[in-house]
N, C-alpha and C positions, 0 to 999 in steps of 0.2 A: 062554668062561668068563671071568669076573673072578677073579682069583689072589685068594688067599685077605687078603692083603696088601694090595692096592688096595682090596677090601672093608672092611678096618678103617679105611685112609684117607680112604673115601668116609664110613663110619659118624661119625668123627671130626670131618670138615670140618661133616656135617649139626648133630650136636651144638654144636659153638662157633659156628655160626651164629646161633640164638637169644641163645646169650651175649653177641653182640656187637652184636645190635640191642638187648637188652634193657639196653647199658651206656650207650645214649643215653636212658634213662630212669629216674627215681629211684626212684618208687614205681608200682603198679596201685592204683588205689580203685576199690572194685565193678566190677573189672574192666577199667578203662578207665587208659589209662598217663598217668603224669605226666612229659611230657618234661622230659629237664635245662635244656633253650633255656630256659625259665623262670623257673629259680634264674640263670642267668647273666645275663638279663636284671635282674631285680632286684638283683642283686648290683651289675652296671652303671649303676644308677639310682642305689644308695648311694653309688658311688664318687665320680658325678656332683656329689652334693650332699656331698660331701667326708669321709665315712667313709671309715677305714683298713680295708683288708680284712684280716681275719685269721679262723681256724678258728671262733671264734663265730660272727661275721658269716654265714660262711657256713651253719653250722649252721641260724641262726636263718631264712636266706634259706630253706631246704628245707624248715625245718618251716612256714613262711609260706605255701608254694607250694602243700604236702599239703594243709593247713589248706583253702586257697582251693578249692581242686580240690572237699575235701569240703563244701563250702558251698555252691559254685556249681553243684553234682548236686543237691541238696537242693532249691535255688531252681529248678535246670529241673524237678525231678519236680513242684513247683506251680504250674509255669506261667507263673512269674512275668517269663517273658521276655516274652510275649504282652501285658503290660500297657504302655499309652500311657506311664507314668512313667519306666518302664523305658526303653523306645525314645528318649525325649525326652533321658536321662541319657546315654543311649551317644553320642548323637551329640554331645553336648559333651564327653563322655571324649576321643571319636574327634578331633575338633576339637583338643582340649588335648594329644593327641599328637603329630598333626601338626605344631601349631605349636613347641611345644618341639623336637621333631626338625628342624625348618626354621629354627629360630635356634641351635641345636646345630650344626647344616652350613654355616650362614652364618659362625660363629664360628670352627670347623674351616678355612676355606677363607679366609679372612680376616684370620689372627695378626696381631697386634702384632708389628710389625717392632721390630729391637734399637734401630736409629736412633729409631722413632717414641716410643719409651719412655726413650730418652735424652734428646731433645729435649724431651718432657716434665718429666723430674728437671731438665734446665738449668733450663727456664723457672721453676721453682717454686725453685728454689736462688737463684736471681738477685732473684726477690720476697722471699726472706728474706736478704739479705746485710743487714747494716748492721750499729749496735750494738745489743746488747742490756745492758739494765740490771736492776741487781736491787737492789730496794728495801724500804724498810719502811713501813708508814703507820700512823697512829691513825684511825679514824674516829667522827666524833661528830655530835649534831645540830645542836648551836648552836656559833657564831662564840666565846662568850664561856666556852665550856667548851674549848676548842681554845686559847684566849690564854691560861687557864691551866694548861694540859697544857705548853704550850711555855715559862711561865715555870717550871714545874715542870724540865724539860728541863735550861732553861739553868742552874739552881740544882743540877743535879750527877745528877739522877735518871736511872734506866735505859730505856732509850727501850723496848725488850721488855717489860720489867714494867708499863711502863703500857698498853701495847698491848692485855697479858694483861687485863688491869684495867677498862680505860675502852673500847675500842673495840668498836663496835659492829657492826663485819664480823668476825664471831663465826670465821668460816676462817681468817682470816690472823691475827686475834688470837691465837687457840689458841696459833700460833707466833712470838709476839713480834711480829707485823707483818709478818712477812716474807712478800715476795710472790714470792720466787723472781726467776729473770731473765725479762726480758720487754722485747719491742719498744714505745717508744712509743705504738705506734698502736692497742696491744693494749687501752689504758686510753681513757676519755675525755678528749677533749681538754686540759682544763682542767689533770687530772692528768700526763699525757703530758708535755705542754710542761713545768709545773713540776718534774717529777723529769728531762727531761734538761735542763735548765740548772742542776742542782747540779752539785757536784764531790764525789770519793769522800768521803765521810765526813760530809759537809754535810747541814745540816736543812732545811726550808721555812725563812726569817726569820718568815713569817706563814701563817695557817692559809689552805690554798687551799681555795675550793667549788668544789664540782661537784653534780649533779642527786643524788647522795644522802647529801651534807652538808658536813661540814668535815673536810680533811684536815690531818695535819701529815706531809711526807714526808723521810726519810730515804735518802739513795744509800749503798748497802751497796759497791755493786762495778759494773762495765763490762766488757763482753769482745765480740768479735767474734761474730756471731749463729753459735751452732752448728747442723748441718746434716749429717744422715746418710750416709754412705756411697753409692753407687749401688747396688752389688751387694745391698746390705742392704735397699733399700725397693724394688728393682724389680721385684719379685714383685707386690706392692699396684699400682706403677705401670700394670704389664700389666694386672691384674684391671679397672682404673680405665677403660682406655682399650677394654678390650676391651666392658667394659658399654656404654662410650658408642658405639663403633661397631655395637653391636647396636641401640641406642635410636635410632640415625641410621637404622639400615634400616627400622627398625618406620615411621618418622618418614615415610620417601619413600615405603613401601608403602602407609601412608595418602593422603599427597597425592597419588600416580598414581591410585588407584583411582577408578570413576567411580560416587557414590554421590550420591543427593537426601539423605542422612542430616546434619545438622548436630550437628558433635560439642559437647559441652558446653563443650571449651575455647576455641573458636573465638571 
């Protein structure tokens, strides 16, 4: 016969097993267990979308999973799963999940390397190299008005005050015409060329015409183009390159597929 000690041990094990199994469920809804794995999947989706995991998010995920079970059971009780509309939407949902996991799998297996990110950084840095100009301008509609303002400047009027009062460029006008630092190619050609020809402190001798009207330009300062350090922008570069890789993968799959369908972009 089994000793009293062994009987007690066996009873303890028998009681512990349901508890261990139940630990994998977060609730029982109308006699049906709700597995914790659903909560984990929902939290994983939230993390993929950029949400930070905290106790509040975890509780919301649990609430949502239990509510879904309640609502799903009622839908099944009413026989909604037998409808044609439900089956069509289920197929779309199945495809969406498969496609999402396909591209996530591709992204994980084809990560952006440090060499790729650094090469992209160096390319943009080279394009951004050069001189930046800090200018002010006053924009008006008519040449005569611009010439009149130039005369006032020569007579001693302050550039920023005239810009605030007369410039039709309300954005910079409110700041005394200040355009901050930018490269000449950031502006229309007529403006950029006239600005780059000035020396610090100089104002254009005659109004400059562009598609926007007539400009009076004053050059305040110049500097070598500023560019953020690599480590500061590395995450954004990696994200951009990762998106480009997935987009190229999508395009490759589309081109390889044998279909008689003609896409709208073709």
